N, C-alpha and C positions, 0 to 999 in steps of 0.2 A: 801050864795051861794048854789045852788043846785048841785046834782051830775052830772047834764048835763053840767055844766060849766067846760071848759078845765082846769081852774085854781084850780079846786077842788083837794086838796092834795091827796085824795084817788085815783085819776087818774094819779098821778105823779109817775114815776119810781124813787124812792128815793135812791136806791142803785145800780146804773149801774155798771156793771163789764165788763172787756174786753171780746170781742166776743169769744176769744178762750175758755173761760170757758163754753160757750154753748156746745161746742163739748165734754167737759169733763163730762157733764151730762150723756152722752151716752157712751163715750169711753175715759178713762183716758189716759194720756200720758205715754208711757213706760219709766221706770226709771232704769231698770236693766243694769248695765254696761257691756260692751263687755269684753269677756275673754282676759287676757293678754298673749302674746306669751312667750315662755320659756326664762329663764335668758340667757343673752348673745346674744339675737337676736338684730341686729342693729335697730336703730330708724327708723320709717317709712320714714323719709326724706332721710336717707342713703340708704335704700332699693330702694326708688324711684330713687335715683341717679343712682344706679346700673342698674335698669330697663331701665332708659333712655339711658344708654350706650349700652345695648343690642339691643335696638330698634332704635338706632340713624339713621341708613340707612333707615329704614322703615319710620321714621318721615320725613326725607329729601324728600323721594319720594312722601309721602302723601302730603306734602306742595307744592312740585313741581306740583302735579296733579291739584292744584287749585280748582276752583269751579266745574269743570266737565271735565272728560276725557273719551273718548270712550273706551269701553272694548268689548272683545269677549265673546262668550258664555262661562259660567263658571267663568267669572270675570277677566280673564287675560287681560293685556294691548294689544291693537292692535299693529301690527308690526310697523307702523309709530310712534305711541306714545312711544313704547319701544326704538326705535332708537333715538327719540328726548330726552328721559330721559338719555340715555347713553351719548349723547353729552352735555346736559345741566348740568349733575351732575358729569361728569368725572368718571363714574363707568363702570365696565365691563357689558356686556349683562347678564351674570350669576348673578352678584350682583343686577342688576335692577330687574330681575325676582324674586330673593329671597326676596329682600326688599319689592317688591310689594305684594308678598304672605303674608309676615309678617304683612304688614300694614293692609291687609284685615282681617287676623286672629285676630289681636289685636284690631280691631274696629276703626282704624285710618281713614279708608275710608269705605264708605257704597255704596252698589250697588243699583242703581235705573234703572232697565231695562238694557239698553246697555250703561249706563253712570255711572261713579264712582264719588262720591262727598265726601268732608271731613266729617268724623264722629264727634260726639260730643266729643270724647276723644281727638281728635287732637286740638280742640278749647280750651280744658282745660289742655293741655299737660304741658305747662310751669308753671302753677300756682296751679295745683291740684294733690298732691302726690297720693291721693286715686285713681283718674282716671288713673294715670300712672300704679299703682300696679294692678289695675283690668285689664288693657290692657295687662300687662305682664302675668298675670295668665291665661288670655284667650289664649295667645300664648303658655304657658306652657301646657295647656290642649290639645293643638293641635300638640304636639311634633311629633307624628307619621305622620302628614301631612307635617310638615316642612322638615322632613328628610325621604323621601319615601323609602320603602323597595324595594329590587330587584324584578323585574317582575316575576322571575321564582319561587318565594317562595309561597307555598300553602296558600291561604287566611285564611284557618282555623288555621294554625300554627301561622300566624301573629296575628289573633284575640286573640288567647290564650295568647300570650306573652303580648299584649297590656293590656289584662285583669289582667295579673299577675304583671305588673310593679308597681302598688301601694304597693305591699308587698316588692318588691325590694327597693323602695324608703323608706319605713318604716324602713327596716333594716339599710339603710344608715343613717337615722336620729337617730335611737337609738344608733348606733355605735359612733356618734359624732366625726367622723373622717374618715380616709381612710378605705375602705373595699376591700379585694382582689377580683378579678374577679372570681376565682374558688368558693369562698364562695357565691357570688351572683348567679353563675350558679347553684350551688347545691340548693339554695332556689328556683330559677326559675323552676328547674326540679320538685321539690316537689309540687310547686303550680300548675303547669300544670297537674301533676298527680291527684291532688285534683279536678281540674276542670273536668277531665275525669270522675272521680267517681261521682261528683255532677250531671253530665249529663247522668248518668247511662250507660256509655260506657264500661261496664264490662260484658263480656259474661257469660251466665248461663250454669249450667251443668258441667260435668267433663271436666277439661282442662289439657292440657299437662303441664309439668314442665316449669316454666318461663325461657325464653331464655335470654341471655345477650342482652342488648340494641344494636341494629344495629349501627355500627359506623356512618352511614350516619345521623341517627336521632340525635345522640349526637352532631355531627358536625353542624347540622342544628340549634339546639337549641343554641349552642355556638355562631353561626353566628347571630342569632336573638337577643341574648343578646348584642352582640357587636353593632348591629344596634340600639337597644333601648338606650344603653348608649351614643352612638354618637348623637342620636336624642335629648336626654335630655341635652347633652353638647351644642348642637347647639342653644338651646333656653336659655342658661345661667343657667341651673338648677344644673349642676355638672361640675367638672373638671376631666380630665382623665390623668393618668400617666401610664407607663408600668405596667400592671397587677393590677392597683388600680383605684378606683373611689371614689370621695369625693363630698358631696353636697356643693354647694356654699351657702352663706348666703341667697340669694334669694330662692334657692331650698329648704333649710332647713325651711325657713318661709312658703313657699308654701305647703310643706308636712304637717306642723303643721296646717295650715288653713284647709286643706282637712280633716285631722283627727278630728279637732274640729267640722267641719260640720257633720261628721258621728256621733260623740258623741252627738251633739245637737239633731240630728234626732232620735237617739236611746233613748233620755231622754225626749221625748215629754210628757208634763204633762197631756194633755187631750186625747192623742191617736188619733189625727185627721190627721196624716200624709197622709194617703191614701184617705182621703175624698176630695170631690170637694171643691172649694173655698167657696161656700155659706155655706155648712155644717161645714167647718172648722171655719168660722167666727161666725156662730151661737154658736159653741162650745166655742168660746173665749169670747162671750158676757158677761158671768158671771164670768170671771176670773179677778183677780187683775192685775195691770200693769205688774209686773215681769213675772208671768206665761204666760200672753197673749203674751208678746214679745218673750218668749222662744218658744211658740207654732208657732208664725209666722215664726221664724227662722227655726224651724224644718220642717215646711211645705215647706218653700222656698228651703231648702237644698236638698229636695227630688225631685226638679224639675229644669228644665232649667229656666233661668231668663225670657226669652221672653215669654214662655208659662205661667209662674206664673203671670207675669204682665198682660198679655192679659186676663187671667181668672179672676183676681181681678177686672180689669176695667169692664169686662162683668157683674160681680155681682153688681158693683157700678151703672151700667145703669138700674138696676132693680127697682122695686117699693118699696122695703124695705129700708127706710131711715137709719135704724140702721146699716144694712149691708153696705150701702154706706159709712157711716162714718168709720166703721171698716175696710173696704177695703183700704181706704186711710191711716189708721194707719198702716196696713200691708205694704203698699207701702213705708211708711217712713222707714221701716226696710230694704226694697230693696235698697233704696238710689239712688245713681247716675245712675245705669243702667236703672232705670225707668223714667229718666228725659224726654227723647224724647216722650215716650208714654203719660206721664202726660201733657206735653205741647200740644200734640194733643188733649187730653181730654178737655183742657181749651176752646176749640171751641164749646163744647157741653154745652148748657145752664144749664142742670141739674147737670153737673159735674164741671162747671167752678169755683164756689166758693171754692170747695174742692181743685181743682187743683191750684188755685191762692195761697191759703194758703200753700200747699205743696211746691210750687216753691219758695215762699218767705222764708220759713224755710230752704229749700235746698240751697238757695243763701246766707244764713247767718243771716237772721233776727231772733231775739229772738222770741220764740213761743208766748210770751205775747204781742209782738208788731206786729206779722204777720198779724193781722186783719186789720192793716192800709193799706194793699195792696188791700183790697176790696173796691169797690164802695159802696155807700149807698144802691143801689138796690141789689147788690150781698150779702151784709151783711144781708139785710132783707130776701132775699130768703133763705139764710143759716139758719137764725133764724127759719123760718117756717119749713124747712126740719128737723132741729134738734128737733123742737117741735113735729113734726110728729113721729119721732123715739121714743121720750119720751112717747107720747100718746099711741103708739102701744105696747111698751115694758116696760115702767117705771111706777112709782107710781104718783098719782095726786099731791103729795107734790113736786115732782121733776118738774112737769110741771109748778106749781106756781113759784118755784124757778127760772125756766128758763126764766120767764117773766122779771126778773131783769137783764138778760144778754143782753137785746135788746139795740141797739145803740141809739134809740130814747129816748128823755127825758120824754115824757108823753105817757100815754096810747092812747089818741086820735091821737097823731102823729104816734104812732106805728100802730094803726089800719088802719089809712089812707094809710100808705105805704105798709102794708101787703095786703090790698085790691088791690093796684095798681100793685104789683109785679107779680101776676098771677100764684102763685104756685098751682099745682093741688090739694093739700091737705089743702088749706086754710080754707075751711068751716069746715072740720073735726077737724082741730087744734083749731079753735076758739070755736067751740061747746064744745070740751073737756076742754078747758081752762075755759070757762064760768061755766061749771059744777064743776070744781075743785076749783075755787077761792072762798075763804070764804067771800070776801067783796061783799055785794049785789050790790052796785052801779057799781063797776068795772065789775062784772059778767053780769049785765044788759047791759052795754055798749058793751061788747064783744059779747053777744048774738045778739044784734042789728046789729053789724057789720057782723056777720056770716049770718044773714038773708039777709042783703043787698047784700053780695057776692053771695049767693045762688040764689037770685031773679034777680040779675043784676042791683039792684038799686044803689043809691048814698047816 
């Protein structure tokens, strides 16, 4: 037999591997375990049960809303819809308004113009504890909206208290029990004073002797603390007793999560927190799996989820195949909040294989088996894209090794399908592979295929 015969053993891929290993040539799977919450923290299933109880009315209203409900500007239910909800759910008008606001803030409903539709969290509510806890955390973050402040309070004073509340919550967590309101007020007063200093709100030059704090200012701060505590209690983060405040298990867990995010951001191994997504991903390209995952977490912790996901997908749409693969590795760290955006990306041909794999793993498939969700054409397109990343950023030995990850059984079959898939980097990939492979017969077949693609031949 000659080397042109498809049955030539030198043209047979003798060690096929799962497609997922092709991605690992460029980007290894993260393996660093997530940090564990403090001892005594209830199991996630119990925390989710408590979160479901807090949001029970919001879920009822979101499910009542069905596929589409008309809303006013700003997202509030129209008057007829609100009246219908009062009647259908046997709730007071106030409860309907409050439940609808909570449903919006927790992501149970999403606004599309003047229509509200069920959010992804509502669909996952009964079976996904992670989705429930993320929804409750979104509500927790919006406590100052859930419980509006009095209209006559200066906005600057409100903003200062909102900014100081994390320190109040930290004291409550460190105390591991009830804390007196006077102690919280003293901490709040100190933190507000620090904010004034940080903003350089200190007059220069000779100053008169400090005067006692005006009673009105002290009373205002005490009233704002009471407002903050009641707002946090309204979302289920703490309980109030006369003169005392105590974090609930949900509140204690949420404060730990926030502190952990801050610590992760502060311990970024590569210092890419302030970089754009493309620069951050390039910085992660040379990291091992554990540090890379820590870097993704740090970068994500410093941004809103929506902006981070949008930026990562923007990088994935670029020409650099290495960054495309790394962007989806970072999106794996994002998890459930990225689902809707990744499903949308599946409609784009250049992103579809990555999105299909992401969704398969998100829905519970083992990473080693996720490639089964790809069509033959998608698997081939991904093989070429990964080969392009290796050719641009890796060594020739890695490109030769990548050949073994193709789903086709022989080189002729691979070349035929690669030529048909229409990847824009096909010619460059085949030329690089031909130059790197030590087998003359195989290299010749690959060069011929590259020439045919370049000239449009068959």
